[in-house]
C-alpha positions in Angstrom: 0.0 0.1 0.0 1.7 3.1 -0.7 -1.4 5.5 0.2 -5.1 5.3 1.6 -7.6 7.7 2.7 -11.5 7.5 3.2 -11.9 7.9 -0.5 -9.2 6.3 -2.6 -6.3 4.0 -2.4 -2.9 3.9 -4.4 -1.3 0.7 -4.5 2.2 -1.1 -6.2 0.9 -3.9 -8.4 3.6 -6.6 -8.5 4.2 -8.0 -12.1 2.3 -11.2 -13.1 -0.7 -10.4 -11.0 -3.8 -9.7 -12.8 -5.4 -6.1 -12.1 -9.2 -7.4 -12.1 -10.5 -10.9 -12.4 -10.3 -12.8 -15.9 -12.2 -15.4 -17.4 -12.2 -18.7 -15.8 -11.9 -20.0 -12.0 -8.4 -20.1 -12.5 -8.1 -16.1 -13.0 -10.2 -14.9 -10.2 -6.8 -13.9 -7.8 -6.2 -10.3 -8.6 -5.2 -7.2 -7.1 -8.8 -5.5 -6.6 -10.2 -8.9 -5.1 -7.2 -8.9 -2.8 -7.9 -5.4 -1.9 -11.3 -6.1 -1.6 -10.6 -8.4 1.2 -9.5 -5.2 3.4 -11.5 -2.4 1.6 -14.6 -4.0 0.6 -15.7 -0.5 -0.9 -12.5 -0.4 -3.2 -13.6 0.0 -7.1 -11.6 -0.4 -10.0 -10.6 3.3 -12.0 -8.0 1.9 -14.4 -5.8 -1.0 -15.2 -2.4 -2.5 -15.9 -1.4 -5.2 -18.0 -0.6 -8.4 -15.9 2.7 -8.5 -16.9 3.5 -4.8 -16.0 4.3 -3.9 -12.3 3.9 -0.1 -10.6 1.1 2.2 -9.3 -2.3 1.8 -9.4 -5.2 4.1 -8.0 -8.6 2.5 -6.8 -11.5 4.5 -5.6 -13.6 3.9 -2.3 -17.1 4.0 -3.7 -19.2 4.6 -6.5 -19.1 8.2 -6.4 -15.4 8.6 -5.9 -15.0 6.2 -8.7 -16.9 8.4 -11.1 -15.0 11.4 -10.6 -11.4 9.4 -10.9 -12.7 7.9 -13.9 -13.7 11.1 -15.4 -10.2 12.6 -14.5 -8.4 9.7 -16.4 -10.8 9.9 -19.6 -10.1 14.0 -19.8 -6.3 13.2 -19.3 -6.6 15.1 -15.7 -4.2 12.3 -14.3 -0.4 12.6 -15.3 1.2 8.9 -15.5 5.0 8.0 -16.3 6.2 4.6 -16.9 9.8 3.4 -17.0 11.1 0.6 -19.4 13.9 -1.2 -20.9 13.5 -1.2 -24.9 16.0 -3.1 -27.3 18.5 -1.0 -29.2 19.7 2.7 -29.3 16.6 5.3 -28.9 17.5 8.0 -31.5 16.1 10.9 -31.2 16.4 10.7 -27.5 13.1 12.5 -27.1 10.1 12.1 -29.3 6.6 11.1 -29.7 4.8 8.1 -31.2 1.4 8.5 -32.5 0.1 5.6 -34.3 -3.5 5.0 -34.1 -4.4 1.6 -32.4 -7.2 -1.1 -32.7 -7.7 -4.6 -31.5 -6.4 -7.5 -33.8 -9.5 -9.3 -33.2 -8.2 -12.4 -34.9 -5.3 -12.6 -32.7 -7.1 -11.2 -29.2 -5.7 -9.9 -26.8 -3.3 -8.4 -29.3 -3.7 -4.7 -30.6 -2.5 -3.4 -33.8 -1.8 -0.3 -35.7 -4.8 0.7 -37.7 -4.2 3.6 -40.0 -7.9 3.9 -41.2 -10.1 2.8 -38.2 -7.9 2.8 -35.3 -8.2 5.3 -32.1 -6.2 8.1 -32.0 -3.2 7.2 -29.5 -0.1 9.3 -28.4 2.9 8.2 -26.1 6.2 10.4 -25.4 9.5 9.1 -24.7 12.7 10.3 -23.1 16.1 8.5 -23.2 17.1 8.1 -19.8 20.4 5.9 -20.0 22.2 3.8 -22.7 23.8 0.6 -22.0 26.4 -0.4 -24.9 27.1 -3.8 -23.0 23.9 -4.9 -23.7 22.3 -2.5 -26.3 19.5 -1.8 -24.5 17.9 1.9 -23.5 16.3 2.9 -20.1 13.4 5.1 -21.2 10.6 7.1 -19.4 7.2 7.0 -21.2 4.1 8.9 -21.1 1.2 7.6 -22.4 -1.2 10.7 -23.2 -3.9 8.5 -24.2 -4.8 5.1 -22.3 -5.2 2.4 -25.1 -4.9 -1.4 -24.6 -0.9 -2.2 -24.7 -0.1 1.4 -26.0 3.3 1.5 -24.8 4.2 -1.9 -25.9 2.8 -1.5 -29.2 4.2 1.7 -29.7 7.7 1.0 -28.7 7.5 -1.9 -31.1 6.2 -0.1 -34.0 9.6 2.3 -33.7 11.9 -0.8 -33.4 12.6 -0.6 -29.8 10.6 -3.4 -28.2 10.3 -3.5 -24.5 12.6 -6.3 -23.2 10.7 -9.3 -22.1 7.4 -8.7 -24.0 6.0 -11.9 -24.7 3.4 -10.3 -27.2 5.2 -7.5 -29.3 9.0 -8.4 -28.8 11.3 -11.1 -27.6 10.2 -12.7 -24.3 13.7 -14.3 -24.0 15.4 -10.7 -23.5 14.5 -10.4 -19.6 12.6 -12.9 -17.4 9.8 -10.5 -17.2 8.0 -7.3 -18.9 10.4 -4.7 -18.2 7.8 -2.1 -17.7 7.0 -0.2 -14.6 4.6 2.4 -13.7 6.3 4.7 -11.7 4.3 8.1 -11.4 0.8 9.1 -10.9 0.1 12.9 -10.3 -3.6 14.1 -10.0 -5.8 16.2 -8.0 -7.9 14.5 -4.9 -11.2 14.0 -6.2 -12.7 15.5 -3.1 -10.4 17.8 -1.6 -8.5 19.1 -4.7 -5.4 18.9 -3.2 -2.4 17.8 -5.7 -1.7 14.0 -5.2 2.0 13.0 -6.2 2.9 9.2 -6.3 6.2 7.7 -6.8 7.3 3.9 -7.0 10.9 3.2 -7.2 12.2 1.5 -10.5 14.3 -0.7 -8.3 12.5 -3.8 -8.9 12.6 -3.5 -13.0 16.2 -2.3 -12.8 17.1 -5.4 -10.7 15.6 -7.6 -13.2 17.6 -5.9 -16.2 20.6 -6.4 -14.4 20.0 -10.2 -13.8 18.9 -10.6 -17.8 22.2 -9.2 -18.8 24.4 -11.7 -16.5 
C-alpha cells in the first residue's frame, strides 16, 4: 500500500498479478479482489497489464470511482512509466502517434490501424543507454490510455520492451521490463495535488540479472 484515505487507495501492483478478475476460475485471484478483502468498497478506476508492475489507484465507493474515471478520461491524471527497450533510442526524445485497434483474430493483441484505429499518443525520453547490452532505459508518458499502447508503440519504432512476449522477444528478460513509476492528480474530493512515485529498482534489478 502506497497511500490510503477514506476516498481512494494507491497501491503497487506486482508483475504477474491480474489487476481485475479474468475469465475462468483460475483467473479470479487479482489485485482488486485482494484489496476488497481489506477495503470492501474498493473499486477499479484503471488497469495495468498483468505483466506490468507499478502504481494503480482505486476508488472507495461509486461516487469517487465516477470522479476518478472522469479524470482519467479527460487526461487529468499525469502518468509516467519506465521501461528497458531494445537498441539505442534515437532521437533521445520524441512522440509516437500511431492509431491503435484491437487485432480481433489474434486477441488480446492490438495493432496499428491507420484507417480505423483510435488516436493514440506516447511521449518518450531516453534516460540511459547501456552499450554492453544494447538497451535503452526510457521514460514513457501515455498521453492516451489505449490497451497495450506503450508496448505496441515501442515495438512499432523498432525498440520493443524487453521481456514482451506479445510484441517483442520474451527471451530478452525474465519478465516484461515495464513499470508504472508515477501518478499525479488532484484529490477528487479536496482538490489537493497528489503526487505518488514507485521505485524503478524492481525492474532495474531484473534488467541487471537478465544481462548476466
